[in-house]
C-alpha positions in Angstrom: 46.4 1.3 -64.1 44.6 -0.8 -66.5 41.4 0.3 -68.2 38.3 -1.7 -68.0 36.1 -2.7 -70.9 32.3 -2.6 -70.8 32.0 -6.3 -70.0 34.2 -6.2 -66.9 32.3 -3.1 -65.7 29.0 -4.9 -66.3 30.3 -7.9 -64.3 31.4 -5.7 -61.4 28.0 -4.0 -61.3 26.2 -7.3 -61.3 28.3 -8.6 -58.5 27.7 -5.5 -56.5 23.9 -5.8 -57.1 24.0 -9.5 -56.0 25.9 -8.6 -52.8 23.3 -5.9 -52.1 20.5 -8.3 -52.7 22.1 -10.9 -50.4 22.6 -8.3 -47.7 18.9 -7.3 -48.0 17.9 -11.0 -47.6 20.2 -11.4 -44.6 18.8 -8.3 -43.0 15.2 -9.4 -43.6 15.9 -12.8 -42.0 17.5 -11.2 -39.0 14.6 -8.8 -38.5 12.1 -11.7 -38.8 14.1 -13.7 -36.2 14.2 -10.8 -33.8 10.5 -10.1 -34.1 9.6 -13.7 -33.6 11.9 -13.9 -30.6 10.2 -10.8 -29.1 6.7 -12.3 -29.7 7.7 -15.5 -28.1 9.1 -13.7 -25.1 6.0 -11.6 -24.7 3.7 -14.6 -25.0 5.9 -16.5 -22.5 5.6 -13.6 -20.0 1.8 -13.5 -20.4 1.5 -17.2 -19.8 3.7 -16.9 -16.8 1.6 -14.1 -15.4 -1.7 -15.9 -16.0 -0.3 -19.1 -14.4 0.9 -17.2 -11.4 -2.4 -15.3 -11.1 -4.5 -18.5 -11.1 -1.9 -21.0 -9.7 -1.0 -19.2 -6.4 -4.6 -18.7 -5.2 -5.3 -22.3 -6.1 -2.4 -23.5 -4.1 -3.5 -21.4 -1.1 -7.0 -22.6 -1.4 -5.9 -26.3 -1.5 -3.7 -25.7 1.5 -6.6 -24.0 3.4 -8.9 -26.9 2.5 -6.2 -29.4 3.7 -5.8 -27.5 7.0 -9.6 -27.5 7.5 -9.8 -31.2 6.7 -7.0 -32.0 9.1 -8.6 -30.0 11.9 -12.0 -31.7 11.3 -10.3 -35.1 11.9 -9.4 -34.2 15.5 -8.4 -31.1 17.4 -5.5 -32.5 19.4 -2.5 -30.3 20.3 -0.1 -32.1 17.9 -2.6 -31.8 15.0 -3.2 -28.1 15.7 0.5 -27.4 15.9 1.2 -29.2 12.6 -1.7 -27.4 10.9 -0.5 -24.0 12.2 3.0 -24.8 10.9 1.5 -25.7 7.5 -0.6 -22.6 7.3 2.2 -20.2 8.4 4.7 -21.8 6.0 2.2 -21.5 3.1 1.5 -17.9 3.8 5.2 -17.1 4.1 6.1 -18.8 0.9 3.2 -17.3 -1.0 4.1 -13.8 0.2 7.7 -14.4 -0.8 6.6 -15.6 -4.3 4.4 -12.5 -4.6 7.2 -10.1 -3.7 9.7 -11.8 -6.1 7.3 -11.9 -9.0 8.2 -9.5 -11.8 5.6 -8.7 -14.4 7.5 -8.1 -17.7 4.7 -7.6 -20.3 
């Protein structure tokens, strides 16, 4: 086995320190990326929850107004059946959307 002089030992120490510094930089970048991704996911979930909380009642309100408006045009049997189908399908789809909604905040 060959002996090392001081210059070779110093070079090895510098290379080891450079590798450690590079590893620290990579770890820092990875942690920043993971934290940013977590923040984006949390913000996306909040936006989705707010949109659902205001969007679904708005859709139900608009469908109710549409049913009321259609019934005010004339109360014939075909009109009443179509409005009933519209109202029932809106209620079924909204209840399905509520049951499938998962709040992940």
